[in-house]
C-alpha positions, 0 to 999 in steps of 0.5 A: 663132057669128061667124067670123072668116075670114082672108084670105091676101094670096098668092092672097086664098082663106080662109087658116082661119077661127076661131070668136070667143069670146063674152062667157060665154068671155071671161069664163071666161078671165078667170076662169082667168086670175086663179085660175091668175096666184095660184099663179103669182106664188109659183112662185120665178123659176127655176122660171118660167125652166125652162118658159119656156126649154121654150117657147122649145126646142119653138118653135124645134123648130117653126120650118119650120112657124111659118115657112110659116104667117107667110108665108101669113097675111100675105104674107111673102117665104118666104126671109125668114120664118124670120127672125122665129122666130130673132128671137122666140127671140133677145128671149124667151131675152134677157129669161128670161135678165135676169129674176132680176136685173130682178125682185130686190129694190132695197135702199135700204142701210143703215140701223141698226134697219131693213131696206128693200128694194123689191119688184117684184110683179106686176101680175095679168093682162095683156091683150095685143093684138098686130098682124100685120105682125110677129106673133111679135116683137110679141107676144113683147115683153110675153108672155114678160116677163109670165109671168116677172114672175109675171103671167098673159097673155090674147093676142088676135092680129089677124084676119090673124094668129090662128096665130100666138096659137094657136102660143104657146099650143100651145109653153106647153102642152106646156112645161108651164105651168099652165093658165090663165096663157097663154091664146090668144082671138080677140075681135071688136072690141066684146069686146076694148073690154069685156075692157080695162074688165074690172076682171080685167085689170090691164094692157093692150099693145097695139100697133097704129095711132094710132086703135086706140091712142086707143080703148085709152085711151079704154076704159081711162080709167076705170080705173087701170091702165097700158097700153103702146100701140106706135103706129107711125111714120115714121121719119126717116134722116139720111146725113150727108156724112161718110157710107159711100156703099154701106153707107148705101144698102143699109141704108136701102133694106133698111130702107124696103123689107122686109116690104114696108115694113110695119114700124112702124121701117121708113125712111121718110124719108131725108134726104141731105147735098148732097155725096151726093144724087145718088150716094145717088139712083143707088144707091137706084135701082138697088138697088130695081130689082133686087127681085122682086114676086111669090108670097111662097111662091116661093123667089127672091121678094124682095118679097111683097103688102101685107098685104091689097088695101085696105092696097094701095089705101091706100098708092097713093092716098098716093103719088098725092096726093103726086105730086099734089103735086109729088114725082116717082117714081124707080121705073118700076113696069112694072118689076114687071109683078106690080104691078096695081091691085084687088091686094095687090101693090104695086112699090116705089117710091122718091120724090124732090122731096118736101116736108113738105107731102105725105102721104109725109113726114108720114103713116106709109105702111105699105108699099114707099115712101120719099121721098128730100130734100136738105138742106144739113147738120145743122141742116136735118137736125134740123129736118126730122128732128123735123117729124113727129108720130111718134117710133119711131126714127131713124137717122144714117149717118156716120163719125163717132160723136161727131156722131151722139151729139150729133145724136141728143141732139137728135132726138126719138124712142124709139131712136137709131141709127148706120149702123143701123136697123130692128132691135130690140136685146133689152138695148135699151127699146124706146119710142116718143115722140109718136104713137109711142105710150107705155110701154116693152118689152124690156130690164131696164126693160121689167119695170118696166112689167110689175110694181109696186114695193111698199117694205118698212120694216121695224123690227127692233128695238123 
């Protein structure tokens, strides 16, 4: 039996241990999922919705313990962890509310002697492989709509956040979801790949690295199933000449450093119009220096550790490589005494004098650091924003909505923000381009990826 240990970044101790499933356990879980889904697909949407709403109520009732577990598993300050519970419920309840309309038959229109429509059928078994940085928000994007669409779900969560999968399972079980329809399973990488290759899995929803996405694609390559891949970003923001400067500073510093910068759609590249550049930099430095890096279980901490020491060392290396290439650190790390090499505690940093030859502006830096670059205007900003292998989100700060729309039409991105960033609206499709992935979750459109269309062409008179 292989034991999986979760090391908390709070103090480096073992927070929990779980036994990894073996091949027999995986086989049994898939068999249960297939059997349960056959009955569930015929269950009416109102019944599905009632169970999923009970799930939400049970999840909400445990918000305090879920938030504390979250802090210990991945290091987010406890003052912010409850926001993930709220966001999870917002997304779940929205997707429940729109399911009946999103899954309704599509009438092809009148034709004498015929009835024609398209029906959305469930795929079967959905295998969700979720990441640790927003463990509930990531998982809920596929889990709840998959169940509402008539599928069964296996959730394999990150080894860093195994309790999150178990919380989903507990709340669904207590809500009355039939056995086998949702199962949390702890798997090795090898058995995760085996599950993807198994003919009983009909769809894979994966969130993780670009390398991980390629591994999922390779595992699924011999099968005609779809994959949904959210693979991260190096997201840009443009502070236009007519921006509300104070608002831009506040939003962008938060967008760069919330969750210790461990957000796929967090802001990493900031392009500021030359008229506002000096004042923006001064404001960003002042706000960044006000963060308190410390124990995330303490209520006054505003910046926690990154997920593990190895991740912190990688980020330090990316910063050092950018500095060696000419970038200038704007933040004195001595202001953050908890930041020590060999620990996951990492000071926030703003890099000035950056260009696109540096790791800071080319790679995904999954930590509390952002690069700030001066631009002459819209044309240069558009060119630099698009000069990336990623395309998850991008944002502009401006007083001109028409300019925002015009510029947004030219940006290769899945989501375009004006005067905000780092947020998922459940009514909007969540999608990436380029190395940020493929597929779609959330919104009514998200249901299209968890179902297949089946056409009905009925001749009424013969």
